[in-house]
TORKOL-4160 file (C-alpha; in steps of 0.2 Angstrom, whole numbers, padded with zeros to 4 digits, m for minus):
88
<pt num="1" X="m0181" Y="m0307" Z="0357"/>
<pt num="2" X="m0171" Y="m0291" Z="0355"/>
<pt num="3" X="m0158" Y="m0288" Z="0369"/>
<pt num="4" X="m0151" Y="m0271" Z="0374"/>
<pt num="5" X="m0137" Y="m0265" Z="0384"/>
<pt num="6" X="m0144" Y="m0250" Z="0394"/>
<pt num="7" X="m0143" Y="m0240" Z="0410"/>
<pt num="8" X="m0154" Y="m0245" Z="0426"/>
<pt num="9" X="m0156" Y="m0231" Z="0438"/>
<pt num="10" X="m0153" Y="m0234" Z="0457"/>
<pt num="11" X="m0148" Y="m0223" Z="0471"/>
<pt num="12" X="m0157" Y="m0209" Z="0480"/>
<pt num="13" X="m0167" Y="m0194" Z="0474"/>
<pt num="14" X="m0155" Y="m0182" Z="0467"/>
<pt num="15" X="m0140" Y="m0194" Z="0469"/>
<pt num="16" X="m0142" Y="m0206" Z="0454"/>
<pt num="17" X="m0131" Y="m0222" Z="0452"/>
<pt num="18" X="m0133" Y="m0232" Z="0437"/>
<pt num="19" X="m0130" Y="m0251" Z="0433"/>
<pt num="20" X="m0126" Y="m0255" Z="0415"/>
<pt num="21" X="m0136" Y="m0270" Z="0412"/>
<pt num="22" X="m0141" Y="m0282" Z="0397"/>
<pt num="23" X="m0160" Y="m0284" Z="0396"/>
<pt num="24" X="m0174" Y="m0288" Z="0385"/>
<pt num="25" X="m0180" Y="m0273" Z="0376"/>
<pt num="26" X="m0198" Y="m0275" Z="0382"/>
<pt num="27" X="m0193" Y="m0276" Z="0401"/>
<pt num="28" X="m0195" Y="m0260" Z="0412"/>
<pt num="29" X="m0180" Y="m0249" Z="0415"/>
<pt num="30" X="m0177" Y="m0255" Z="0432"/>
<pt num="31" X="m0185" Y="m0272" Z="0430"/>
<pt num="32" X="m0179" Y="m0289" Z="0425"/>
<pt num="33" X="m0162" Y="m0290" Z="0417"/>
<pt num="34" X="m0151" Y="m0304" Z="0411"/>
<pt num="35" X="m0134" Y="m0298" Z="0417"/>
<pt num="36" X="m0125" Y="m0283" Z="0425"/>
<pt num="37" X="m0110" Y="m0279" Z="0415"/>
<pt num="38" X="m0104" Y="m0263" Z="0423"/>
<pt num="39" X="m0108" Y="m0247" Z="0434"/>
<pt num="40" X="m0108" Y="m0229" Z="0431"/>
<pt num="41" X="m0108" Y="m0216" Z="0445"/>
<pt num="42" X="m0110" Y="m0198" Z="0439"/>
<pt num="43" X="m0109" Y="m0191" Z="0456"/>
<pt num="44" X="m0090" Y="m0193" Z="0457"/>
<pt num="45" X="m0078" Y="m0181" Z="0449"/>
<pt num="46" X="m0073" Y="m0187" Z="0436"/>
<pt num="47" X="m0087" Y="m0199" Z="0434"/>
<pt num="48" X="m0083" Y="m0217" Z="0439"/>
<pt num="49" X="m0086" Y="m0230" Z="0426"/>
<pt num="50" X="m0083" Y="m0249" Z="0429"/>
<pt num="51" X="m0085" Y="m0261" Z="0415"/>
<pt num="52" X="m0083" Y="m0279" Z="0411"/>
<pt num="53" X="m0075" Y="m0278" Z="0394"/>
<pt num="54" X="m0076" Y="m0296" Z="0390"/>
<pt num="55" X="m0094" Y="m0298" Z="0394"/>
<pt num="56" X="m0099" Y="m0282" Z="0384"/>
<pt num="57" X="m0089" Y="m0287" Z="0369"/>
<pt num="58" X="m0097" Y="m0305" Z="0370"/>
<pt num="59" X="m0115" Y="m0297" Z="0371"/>
<pt num="60" X="m0111" Y="m0285" Z="0357"/>
<pt num="61" X="m0105" Y="m0300" Z="0346"/>
<pt num="62" X="m0121" Y="m0309" Z="0350"/>
<pt num="63" X="m0131" Y="m0295" Z="0343"/>
<pt num="64" X="m0136" Y="m0285" Z="0358"/>
<pt num="65" X="m0139" Y="m0266" Z="0354"/>
<pt num="66" X="m0132" Y="m0253" Z="0366"/>
<pt num="67" X="m0142" Y="m0237" Z="0369"/>
<pt num="68" X="m0134" Y="m0220" Z="0364"/>
<pt num="69" X="m0128" Y="m0216" Z="0381"/>
<pt num="70" X="m0121" Y="m0233" Z="0384"/>
<pt num="71" X="m0113" Y="m0233" Z="0367"/>
<pt num="72" X="m0104" Y="m0217" Z="0372"/>
<pt num="73" X="m0098" Y="m0224" Z="0389"/>
<pt num="74" X="m0091" Y="m0239" Z="0380"/>
<pt num="75" X="m0083" Y="m0228" Z="0367"/>
<pt num="76" X="m0075" Y="m0217" Z="0380"/>
<pt num="77" X="m0068" Y="m0233" Z="0389"/>
<pt num="78" X="m0061" Y="m0239" Z="0372"/>
<pt num="79" X="m0070" Y="m0256" Z="0371"/>
<pt num="80" X="m0076" Y="m0251" Z="0353"/>
<pt num="81" X="m0059" Y="m0248" Z="0348"/>
<pt num="82" X="m0053" Y="m0265" Z="0353"/>
<pt num="83" X="m0067" Y="m0273" Z="0343"/>
<pt num="84" X="m0062" Y="m0263" Z="0328"/>
<pt num="85" X="m0043" Y="m0268" Z="0330"/>
<pt num="86" X="m0048" Y="m0287" Z="0330"/>
<pt num="87" X="m0058" Y="m0285" Z="0314"/>
<pt num="88" X="m0043" Y="m0277" Z="0305"/>
């Protein structure tokens, strides 16, 4: 079973709100997920991002793969930098 960290869209038409979820890669975008690890609200200026750093790091350590968009959100939040510092 391959696990991905990806965005699940919620909210109204023209007003998106995203949950950052850990899900099986075969499940639908807004379907079954394993865990919610954060939120992303692009409607605010600047965009509001709330992440559970420890849970994301744990899932990445277990082999979960982040999508390109989520990877950039995580990188901007500095979680990837923390992981690199621990390795050095």
